[in-house]
C-alpha positions, 0 to 999 in steps of 0.5 A: 623564137621560131615562127613556124614558117620554116616548119610549114615549108618543110611539111609542105615539101614532105606532107607524109612525114609525121616528124615534120608535122610534129615539128610544126605543131611544136613550133606553133605551140611555142609561139602561142605560149609567148604571143597572145595575139598569135595564140588567139589567131591559132585558136580561131583557126582551129575552131574553123577546122573541126573536120580534122578532129571529128568523125569516123568513116565506114566504107562498104562496097556491095551490090555486085560488080562495080564498073569503074573506079571506087574510092574509099575515104572521107571528105572528097570533093571535085572528083571526076572520072573518065571511065568507060561505061559499064558493059551491057547487061547480059540477056538470059 
């Protein structure tokens, strides 16, 4: 019986490959089907990770010219930019 460990390592080496994520999902489901303790632990883990299943994102940039990086996405934290300051405002 697969434990899912090899599939997890493979996914961590190439996280952008959907086939590796599907292989891990299948291995975990198979293990949970035969191991009630693992099934309970997996269910507990899934309840603690609701952000992976919920929500939507709407990204909008408005209000004129943006000086510096702009990131669009969801659930960012700990991001730091070292951008030059915006140019001085023009006098009319």
